[in-house]
C-alpha positions as CSV (number, residue, x, y, z in Angstrom):
1,M,19.1,47.2,71.7
2,T,19.9,50.7,70.6
3,D,21.5,53.3,72.6
4,E,18.8,55.8,72.0
5,Q,17.2,56.8,75.4
6,P,13.4,56.8,75.5
7,R,12.1,60.1,76.9
8,R,11.9,60.2,80.8
9,H,8.3,61.2,81.1
10,W,5.3,60.9,78.9
11,R,2.6,63.4,80.1
12,A,0.2,61.6,77.6
13,L,0.7,58.3,79.6
14,D,-0.6,60.1,82.8
15,G,-3.7,60.9,80.7
16,L,-4.2,57.3,79.6
17,R,-4.1,56.2,83.1
18,G,-6.8,58.8,83.7
19,V,-8.8,57.3,80.9
20,A,-8.4,53.9,82.7
21,I,-9.6,55.1,86.1
22,L,-12.5,57.0,84.6
23,L,-13.5,53.8,82.7
24,V,-13.4,52.0,86.0
25,L,-15.5,54.7,87.7
26,L,-18.1,54.5,85.1
27,H,-18.5,50.8,85.5
28,H,-19.0,50.9,89.2
29,F,-21.0,54.0,89.3
30,T,-23.5,53.0,86.9
31,V,-26.1,51.8,89.3
32,L,-29.5,52.7,87.7
33,R,-32.3,50.2,87.4
34,P,-33.2,49.8,83.7
35,V,-37.0,50.4,82.9
36,T,-36.8,49.6,79.3
37,A,-34.9,47.5,77.1
38,V,-33.4,50.7,75.6
39,D,-32.2,51.7,79.0
40,A,-30.5,48.3,79.5
41,A,-28.9,48.7,76.1
42,V,-27.6,52.3,76.9
43,A,-26.3,51.2,80.2
44,S,-24.2,48.4,78.7
45,V,-21.9,51.3,77.2
46,P,-20.6,52.6,80.7
47,L,-20.8,49.1,82.1
48,V,-18.1,48.0,79.9
49,G,-15.8,50.4,81.8
50,W,-14.5,47.2,83.5
51,V,-11.9,47.3,80.6
52,G,-10.1,50.1,82.3
53,V,-8.3,47.6,84.4
54,D,-6.8,45.8,81.3
55,L,-5.5,49.2,80.2
56,F,-3.9,49.6,83.7
57,F,-2.3,46.2,83.1
58,V,-0.9,47.2,79.7
59,L,0.5,50.5,81.1
60,S,2.0,48.7,84.1
61,G,3.7,46.1,81.9
62,F,5.2,48.9,79.9
63,L,6.3,51.2,82.6
64,I,7.8,48.6,84.9
65,T,9.4,46.6,82.0
66,G,11.1,49.8,80.8
67,I,12.4,50.6,84.4
68,L,13.8,47.1,84.6
69,I,15.5,46.9,81.2
70,D,17.2,50.3,81.9
71,A,18.3,49.3,85.3
72,R,19.4,45.8,84.1
73,G,22.9,44.9,85.4
74,G,23.0,47.5,88.0
75,A,24.5,46.6,91.3
76,H,21.2,47.7,93.2
77,Y,18.8,46.3,90.6
78,F,16.5,44.3,92.9
79,Q,17.0,46.4,96.0
80,S,16.2,49.6,94.4
81,F,13.3,48.2,92.3
82,Y,11.4,46.5,95.4
83,A,12.0,49.3,97.7
84,R,10.7,52.0,95.3
85,R,7.7,49.9,94.4
86,A,7.1,49.3,98.1
87,L,7.0,53.0,99.0
88,R,4.6,53.7,96.1
89,I,2.1,50.8,96.8
90,F,2.4,49.4,100.4
91,P,1.5,52.5,102.6
92,L,-1.8,53.2,101.1
93,Y,-2.7,49.7,100.4
94,Y,-2.1,48.6,103.9
95,L,-3.7,51.6,105.5
96,V,-6.9,50.6,103.5
97,V,-6.6,46.9,104.4
98,F,-6.2,48.0,108.2
99,L,-9.1,50.4,108.1
100,S,-11.3,47.8,106.4
101,L,-10.5,44.6,108.4
102,I,-9.4,45.8,111.8
103,V,-11.2,49.3,112.3
104,L,-14.4,49.1,110.3
105,P,-15.8,45.8,111.9
106,R,-16.0,47.6,115.2
107,F,-18.8,49.6,113.7
108,A,-21.3,47.1,112.5
109,G,-23.7,49.4,110.6
110,W,-21.0,51.0,108.7
111,H,-19.3,47.6,107.9
112,D,-22.5,46.2,106.5
113,L,-23.0,49.3,104.4
114,L,-19.4,49.6,103.0
115,A,-18.1,46.0,103.1
116,G,-21.1,43.9,103.2
117,G,-22.2,41.6,105.8
118,G,-20.0,38.5,104.8
119,A,-16.8,37.9,106.7
120,P,-14.3,36.3,104.1
121,S,-10.9,35.0,105.2
122,H,-8.8,38.0,106.1
123,W,-5.3,36.7,105.2
124,P,-5.3,36.8,101.5
125,Y,-5.9,40.6,101.6
126,W,-2.7,41.0,103.7
127,V,-0.6,39.0,101.3
128,Y,-1.8,40.1,97.9
129,L,-3.8,36.9,97.0
130,T,-7.2,38.5,96.8
131,N,-7.5,37.2,93.2
132,F,-6.9,33.6,94.2
133,A,-9.4,34.0,97.2
134,I,-12.2,35.4,94.9
135,A,-11.5,32.4,92.5
136,A,-11.6,29.9,95.3
137,R,-15.0,31.1,96.6
138,D,-16.3,32.1,93.0
139,A,-17.7,35.4,94.3
140,F,-16.7,39.0,95.1
141,T,-17.8,39.3,98.8
142,H,-15.9,42.3,100.3
143,G,-17.4,45.6,99.0
144,I,-14.1,47.5,99.7
145,L,-11.2,45.1,99.4
146,D,-12.2,42.7,96.6
147,V,-11.3,45.5,94.1
148,T,-7.7,44.6,94.9
149,W,-7.7,41.6,92.9
150,S,-6.2,43.6,90.1
151,L,-3.5,44.9,92.5
152,A,-2.7,41.3,93.6
153,I,-2.1,40.5,89.9
154,E,0.2,43.3,89.5
155,E,2.1,42.6,92.8
156,Q,2.5,39.0,91.6
157,F,3.9,40.4,88.3
158,Y,6.5,42.5,90.4
159,L,7.6,39.5,92.2
160,L,8.4,37.5,89.3
161,W,9.2,39.8,86.4
162,P,12.4,41.4,87.7
163,A,14.1,38.1,87.9
164,L,13.0,37.0,84.5
165,I,14.2,40.4,83.0
166,W,17.5,40.0,84.9
167,L,18.1,36.4,83.8
168,C,16.8,36.6,80.2
169,P,19.4,37.6,77.6
170,P,18.3,40.9,76.2
171,R,17.6,39.7,72.7
172,L,15.3,37.1,74.0
173,I,13.0,39.5,76.2
174,G,10.8,40.3,73.1
175,P,10.1,36.6,72.3
176,L,9.5,36.0,76.0
177,C,6.8,38.6,76.1
178,I,5.3,37.2,73.0
179,G,5.4,33.7,74.2
180,I,3.4,34.8,77.4
181,V,0.9,36.7,75.3
182,V,0.1,33.7,73.3
183,A,0.3,31.2,76.3
184,S,-2.1,33.1,78.3
185,A,-4.6,33.3,75.5
186,A,-4.3,29.7,74.8
187,A,-4.7,28.8,78.7
188,R,-8.0,30.9,78.7
189,N,-9.4,29.0,75.7
190,F,-8.2,25.6,77.0
191,A,-9.7,26.3,80.5
192,L,-13.0,27.5,78.9
193,S,-13.1,24.2,76.9
194,L,-12.8,22.4,80.2
195,G,-15.7,24.2,81.8
196,A,-13.7,26.7,84.0
197,D,-15.6,29.1,85.8
198,P,-15.6,32.5,84.3
199,I,-14.6,34.4,87.4
200,D,-11.3,32.2,87.3
201,L,-10.5,33.5,84.0
202,Y,-11.1,37.0,85.0
203,V,-9.0,37.2,88.1
204,L,-6.3,34.7,88.0
205,S,-2.8,36.0,86.9
206,H,-2.0,33.2,84.5
207,Y,-5.2,33.9,82.6
208,R,-4.5,37.8,82.5
209,A,-0.8,37.9,81.9
210,D,-1.2,38.7,78.2
211,T,-2.0,42.3,78.8
212,L,0.9,42.8,81.1
213,A,3.3,41.0,78.7
214,A,1.8,43.1,75.8
215,G,2.7,46.3,77.7
216,A,6.2,44.8,78.4
217,L,6.6,43.9,74.7
218,V,6.1,47.7,73.8
219,A,8.9,48.6,76.4
220,Y,11.3,46.3,74.6
221,A,10.2,47.3,71.1
222,L,10.7,51.0,72.1
223,R,14.3,50.4,73.1
224,A,14.9,48.2,70.2
225,G,14.1,51.0,67.9
226,W,11.1,49.2,66.3
227,L,8.4,51.7,67.0
228,A,9.6,54.8,65.0
229,G,6.9,56.2,62.8
230,R,4.4,53.6,64.0
231,G,2.2,55.8,66.1
232,R,-0.6,56.4,63.5
233,Q,-0.6,52.8,62.7
234,A,-0.9,51.7,66.2
235,L,-4.0,54.0,66.7
236,W,-5.7,52.4,63.7
237,V,-4.9,48.9,65.1
238,S,-6.4,50.1,68.4
239,A,-9.6,51.3,66.6
240,A,-9.9,47.9,64.8
241,A,-9.6,46.1,68.1
242,L,-12.1,48.1,69.7
243,G,-14.4,47.5,66.7
244,G,-13.9,43.8,67.2
245,L,-14.8,44.3,71.0
246,I,-18.1,45.7,69.9
247,V,-18.8,42.6,67.7
248,V,-17.8,40.6,70.8
249,C,-20.3,42.2,73.0
250,W,-23.0,41.8,70.3
251,I,-22.2,38.1,70.2
252,D,-22.4,37.7,74.0
253,G,-25.6,39.8,74.3
254,D,-23.9,42.0,76.9
255,S,-20.8,44.1,77.6
256,G,-19.8,42.2,80.8
257,W,-16.4,40.4,81.4
258,A,-17.9,36.9,81.8
259,G,-19.3,36.2,78.4
260,P,-17.7,33.3,76.5
261,A,-16.9,35.3,73.5
262,M,-15.3,38.0,75.5
263,Q,-13.0,35.5,77.5
264,R,-12.0,33.6,74.4
265,V,-11.4,36.5,72.1
266,G,-12.2,39.9,73.8
267,Y,-9.4,39.8,76.4
268,S,-6.9,39.3,73.6
269,L,-8.4,42.3,71.7
270,L,-8.2,44.4,74.8
271,A,-4.5,43.5,74.9
272,V,-4.0,44.6,71.4
273,A,-6.2,47.8,71.9
274,G,-4.4,48.8,75.0
275,T,-0.9,48.3,73.4
276,G,-1.9,50.3,70.5
277,L,-3.2,53.1,72.7
278,V,0.2,53.1,74.5
279,I,2.4,53.2,71.3
280,A,0.2,56.1,69.9
281,A,0.6,58.0,73.1
282,I,4.3,57.8,73.2
283,M,5.2,57.9,69.5
284,L,2.7,60.5,67.9
285,A,3.8,64.0,68.0
286,P,2.7,65.7,71.3
287,S,0.8,68.4,69.2
288,G,-1.3,65.7,67.7
289,P,-4.9,65.3,68.6
290,W,-4.5,62.0,70.6
291,P,-1.4,63.0,72.7
292,R,-2.8,66.5,73.1
293,F,-6.2,65.1,74.4
294,L,-4.3,62.7,76.8
295,S,-2.2,65.6,78.1
296,S,-5.2,67.7,79.1
297,G,-4.9,68.7,82.7
298,W,-7.9,67.4,84.1
299,L,-7.2,63.8,82.6
300,V,-3.5,63.9,83.8
301,A,-4.8,64.9,87.3
302,F,-7.1,61.7,87.3
303,G,-4.2,59.7,86.1
304,K,-1.9,61.2,88.9
305,Y,-4.4,60.3,91.6
306,S,-5.7,57.2,90.2
307,Y,-4.3,54.6,92.6
308,A,-6.0,56.3,95.5
309,I,-9.2,56.8,93.4
310,Y,-9.2,53.1,92.9
311,L,-9.0,52.2,96.4
312,F,-11.4,54.8,97.7
313,H,-14.2,54.9,95.1
314,L,-16.3,51.9,96.1
315,P,-16.9,52.9,99.7
316,V,-17.6,56.4,98.6
317,M,-20.1,55.2,96.0
318,R,-22.0,53.4,98.7
319,V,-22.1,56.5,101.0
320,V,-23.4,58.6,98.2
321,R,-26.0,55.8,97.2
322,A,-27.2,55.5,100.8
323,F,-27.3,59.0,102.0
324,V,-27.4,61.4,99.0
325,L,-28.9,60.0,96.0
326,G,-30.0,56.4,95.4
327,P,-31.2,54.6,92.1
328,Q,-34.8,54.6,93.3
329,Q,-34.7,58.5,93.2
330,F,-33.2,58.7,89.7
331,G,-36.5,59.4,88.1
332,E,-37.0,62.5,90.0
333,Y,-34.5,64.3,87.8
334,G,-36.6,64.0,84.4
335,S,-35.4,60.6,83.7
336,I,-33.5,57.7,85.3
337,W,-30.6,58.8,83.2
338,G,-30.9,62.4,84.5
339,G,-30.5,61.0,88.0
340,Q,-27.6,58.7,86.8
341,L,-25.7,61.5,85.4
342,L,-26.1,63.5,88.7
343,F,-24.9,60.3,90.5
344,Y,-21.7,60.1,88.4
345,G,-20.8,63.7,89.5
346,L,-21.8,63.1,93.1
347,A,-19.7,60.0,93.5
348,T,-16.7,61.1,91.5
349,A,-16.1,64.5,93.1
350,P,-15.6,63.2,96.7
351,A,-13.5,60.1,95.4
352,F,-11.2,62.6,93.6
353,A,-11.0,65.0,96.6
354,L,-10.0,62.0,99.0
355,A,-7.4,61.1,96.6
356,W,-6.1,64.5,96.3
357,I,-5.8,64.7,100.0
358,S,-4.3,61.2,100.3
359,W,-1.5,62.2,97.8
360,R,-0.5,65.4,99.5
361,V,-0.7,64.3,103.0
362,F,0.3,60.7,102.9
363,E,1.7,59.4,99.5
364,A,3.8,62.2,98.3
365,P,5.8,62.4,101.6
366,L,6.6,58.8,101.6
367,L,7.5,59.0,97.9
368,R,10.4,61.4,98.8
369,L,12.1,58.5,100.5
370,K,12.6,56.9,97.0
371,S,15.9,59.1,97.0
372,W,17.4,56.6,99.4
373,F,17.1,53.9,96.7
374,P,18.5,55.3,93.4
375,Y,19.5,52.8,90.7
376,A,23.3,52.3,90.4
377,S,25.2,54.8,88.4
378,G,25.9,53.7,84.9
379,D,22.6,51.9,84.7
380,R,20.1,53.4,82.0
381,H,17.6,54.2,84.6
382,A,17.2,57.7,83.6
383,S,14.6,56.9,81.0
384,A,12.2,55.4,83.5
385,P,8.9,57.4,83.3
386,S,7.9,59.0,86.5
387,V,4.2,58.0,86.4
388,S,3.3,55.3,88.9
389,A,1.4,52.2,88.4
390,P,-1.3,51.0,90.6
């Protein structure tokens, strides 16, 4: 490892998080009913927005591993990390779980609209095992909380990764990350050869660990001094990986997450693409086109409030669809795409507004308590980026 300190905060990474949440919104807010084959083909473009979750994973792997490497060896390594993560993640998450599982069922009509009529077991949501519950029942059933499958993967990552970084000799952190990337991709392909259900490969941690490990590898490589002058190359690698994803979608015949080619090859390409985008964001000159775009105020704002947007956007979408504008009305705006474009705005605006309120009223005041849990003096914690990871 070199003694050179990575910069404390990359504004471009906030913007990249904004890109990720906007992709997720495009995926879930594309609700039109295709009339022609052309409509279906055009709709496949925003529907690929599920890849935003993979970009979140790469970002989390990078940011969290950077924090852990910089704090490694400190007297309060575990205490500070877990306390600060809990303050960032638990309050809003458990508020949403409480409202969804305790309060909302008392209002049957609203419960059916927002969460759906099913009554899945509650306990996985309370203990961050949503992804395993979804895999066990082979279905997404709760209209509000099943989106937390990705948060469950990240929480499972938070539980295991600090100990691995603590125990692993520094020179072996890079090989460890590479090993996880390879093992996760191999596990997916082996599971597919045995006839595994596609939903298992989509939501279970051991099948999705390569994106987190790829981000972790970037954090290690940055501190090892391997990334200097690599920003432009990384951007070209990302472009090539995204081109490969287009081919994968063509082979599968759609842009969904469940296609066999997507799960065999596409998930790995997503890890490569996300890794390249992160490297380009932090290594290219801030005045360059890519970092400058990511540093746009509106994109940074979406990144800043992405955690709450992620938790709020599905119930907001259902309210807008039921009471303001539904797919059956889209044709009244010149074409179904005119109605769909209007729906994007009508659903995004209240989701963003609620997230903005949540940040100022609920999340930010609690985050001030992080000052009670500083990393031990002498740790290299100063380089930890200040963007937070949903």
